[in-house]
C-alpha positions in Angstrom: 132.9 155.5 259.2 135.1 154.2 256.4 135.6 156.0 253.0 134.1 154.3 250.0 134.2 154.9 246.2 130.7 154.3 245.1 128.7 155.1 248.2 128.8 157.7 250.9 127.8 157.2 254.5 127.0 159.5 257.4 125.3 159.5 260.8 122.6 162.0 261.6 122.0 161.4 265.3 120.6 157.9 265.6 120.0 157.6 261.9 122.6 156.2 259.5 122.3 157.3 255.9 123.8 155.3 253.0 123.8 157.0 249.6 124.5 155.3 246.4 126.9 157.8 244.7 127.3 157.0 241.0 125.5 160.0 239.4 127.1 159.4 236.0 125.5 155.9 236.0 122.2 157.1 237.5 123.4 155.2 240.6 123.4 151.9 238.9 124.2 148.8 241.1 127.6 147.4 240.1 129.6 144.8 241.9 131.5 147.5 243.8 128.3 149.0 245.1 127.2 145.6 246.4 130.6 145.1 248.0 130.8 148.5 249.6 127.1 148.6 250.6 127.5 145.3 252.4 130.5 146.6 254.3 128.8 149.9 255.3 125.8 147.9 256.6 128.2 145.8 258.7 129.5 149.1 260.2 126.0 150.4 260.9 125.1 147.0 262.5 127.9 147.2 264.9 127.3 150.9 265.8 124.9 151.0 268.8 124.3 154.7 268.2 122.6 153.9 264.9 119.1 152.6 265.3 117.7 153.1 261.8 119.3 153.2 258.4 118.1 155.2 255.4 119.2 154.2 251.8 119.0 156.7 249.0 120.6 157.7 245.7 122.6 160.9 245.0 121.2 163.7 243.0 117.5 164.4 242.2 117.0 162.2 239.2 117.6 158.6 240.2 117.4 156.4 243.3 118.9 153.4 241.5 118.3 153.0 237.8 118.9 149.3 238.0 121.9 147.0 237.6 125.1 148.1 235.8 124.3 146.4 232.5 127.8 146.9 231.3 128.9 144.3 233.8 126.6 141.6 232.3 128.9 141.3 229.3 130.7 138.0 229.4 128.9 136.6 232.5 128.0 133.0 232.4 125.1 131.2 234.1 127.6 129.8 236.6 129.1 133.1 237.5 125.8 134.9 237.8 124.3 132.2 240.0 127.4 132.3 242.3 127.3 136.1 242.4 123.6 136.3 243.4 123.9 133.5 245.9 126.7 135.4 247.7 126.3 138.3 250.1 124.5 140.8 247.8 123.3 144.2 249.0 119.7 142.9 248.5 120.2 140.1 251.0 122.3 142.1 253.4 119.5 144.7 253.6 116.8 142.1 253.9 118.6 140.4 256.8 119.8 143.7 258.5 118.5 143.6 262.1 117.7 147.3 262.4 114.9 149.0 260.4 115.9 150.2 256.9 114.0 152.9 255.0 114.4 153.4 251.2 114.2 157.2 250.4 113.3 157.0 246.7 114.2 160.2 245.0 113.8 159.3 241.3 114.1 156.3 239.0 113.7 153.1 241.0 114.2 150.5 238.2 115.1 146.8 238.1 117.7 146.1 240.8 116.9 149.6 242.3 113.3 148.4 242.8 114.6 145.1 244.2 116.7 146.9 246.7 113.8 149.1 247.7 111.7 145.9 248.1 114.4 144.5 250.5 114.0 147.5 252.7 111.3 147.7 255.5 109.7 150.9 254.4 109.7 152.8 251.1 109.1 156.6 251.0 108.9 158.1 247.5 109.2 161.5 245.9 106.2 162.3 243.7 108.7 162.3 240.8 109.8 158.7 241.5 109.3 156.1 238.8 109.2 152.3 239.3 109.7 149.3 237.1 111.0 145.7 236.7 112.2 146.1 233.1 114.4 143.0 232.9 112.0 141.4 230.4 112.8 144.1 227.9 116.5 142.8 227.9 115.4 139.2 227.5 116.2 138.3 231.1 114.2 138.3 234.4 114.6 139.8 237.9 117.4 138.1 239.9 117.6 140.2 243.0 114.4 139.2 244.7 111.9 140.9 242.3 109.7 138.0 241.6 109.5 137.0 245.2 109.4 140.2 247.3 107.3 142.1 244.8 104.7 139.4 244.7 104.5 139.1 248.5 104.2 142.9 248.8 101.7 143.8 246.1 100.1 140.5 245.1 100.5 138.1 242.2 98.4 140.0 239.7 100.1 143.3 240.0 103.5 141.8 240.2 102.9 139.8 237.0 101.8 142.9 235.3 105.0 144.8 236.3 107.3 141.9 235.6 105.8 140.7 232.3 105.2 144.1 230.7 108.4 145.8 232.0 106.5 149.2 231.9 107.2 152.1 234.2 104.6 153.2 236.8 104.5 156.6 238.6 104.7 157.2 242.3 100.9 157.6 242.7 100.4 154.2 241.1 103.1 152.6 243.2 101.3 154.0 246.3 98.0 152.6 245.2 99.6 149.2 244.6 101.1 149.2 248.0 104.6 149.3 246.7 105.5 152.4 248.7 104.3 153.5 252.1 104.2 157.3 251.5 104.6 159.8 248.6 105.8 163.4 249.2 106.6 166.4 247.1 110.3 166.2 246.0 111.3 169.2 248.1 109.8 167.6 251.3 111.1 164.0 250.7 114.3 164.2 252.8 112.7 166.1 255.7 109.7 163.8 255.8 111.8 160.6 255.6 114.1 161.7 258.3 111.2 162.7 260.5 109.9 159.1 260.1 113.3 157.6 260.7 113.9 159.7 263.8 110.5 158.7 265.2 111.3 155.0 264.8 114.8 155.5 266.2 113.1 156.7 269.5 111.6 153.2 270.0 113.2 150.4 271.9 116.0 148.9 269.8 115.5 145.2 270.7 111.7 145.5 270.3 112.3 147.0 266.9 114.5 144.1 265.9 112.1 141.5 267.1 109.2 143.2 265.5 111.0 143.2 262.2 111.9 139.6 262.5 108.3 138.6 263.3 106.8 140.6 260.4 109.3 139.3 257.9 108.6 135.7 259.1 104.9 136.2 258.4 105.4 136.2 254.7 107.7 133.2 254.8 105.8 130.8 256.9 102.2 129.5 257.6 100.0 131.1 260.2 100.7 128.4 262.9 104.5 128.8 262.6 104.2 132.5 262.5 102.1 132.7 265.6 104.5 130.4 267.5 107.4 132.6 266.5 105.5 135.7 267.6 104.9 134.3 271.1 108.5 133.3 271.4 109.8 136.8 270.5 107.1 138.4 272.6 108.4 136.4 275.6 112.0 137.3 274.8 111.4 141.1 274.9 110.0 140.7 278.5 113.6 140.0 279.5 114.9 143.4 278.5 115.6 146.5 280.5 113.8 148.5 277.9 110.5 146.6 278.6 110.7 147.7 282.2 111.6 151.3 281.3 108.6 151.4 278.8 106.2 150.1 281.5 107.6 152.4 284.2 107.5 155.4 281.8 103.9 154.7 280.9 102.8 154.4 284.6 104.7 157.5 285.5 103.3 159.4 282.6 106.8 160.3 281.1 108.6 159.7 277.9 110.7 156.5 278.0 114.5 156.5 277.5 115.3 153.3 275.8 118.9 152.0 275.9 118.8 148.8 273.8 119.3 146.6 276.7 
């Protein structure tokens, strides 16, 4: 893997780990983080050994404490629109073909919450705190917060988070459906990796097609979604992994999926 300035990357077996590493800025998302994060995901995408990616923040205090506000100075409507229409980390995570898990170890604010929303699963420390505080700066979410948050937790709760800009704790986030699981801080990494490794054992092509189908569900009507599901269901029957899965089931053994 390449060396980066604002992130670290590593492989733990079949799990790739991308860590935002700006502890002095509480891992705030700056332009360099977006650039390097997108590049790291491209590396993980091309690496067949990596079947699942975990994204987290360095230290115990912050996952990502939002955008780097210092970079907002001097930005114009034209430059901001161009920046967020380009290949941001939000969009790269959302379109990444392999499962992505956010391991939320602390503050998950603004752009940090938007990055977590772009992931497929969100696992939080009991110490984690969440908010979309952009309204307090006289602005609004621009990394998908109004869209992904609403689809995930519903219009009423999304409105409350976005219009108030208040912080909620991990228990409330779990009750809202914003996160999948909450663990004690000292168990977060082990439990997240356990989940990632369990997913990584599954058939890679089937994982990719399942992810595509589920994401399509919130972006289409039911008839379109059902047609897409049938198409993807048919495609997976062309894979060697389908045959391996069926054979393993009939032979009462654990399947060995190859991603073919």
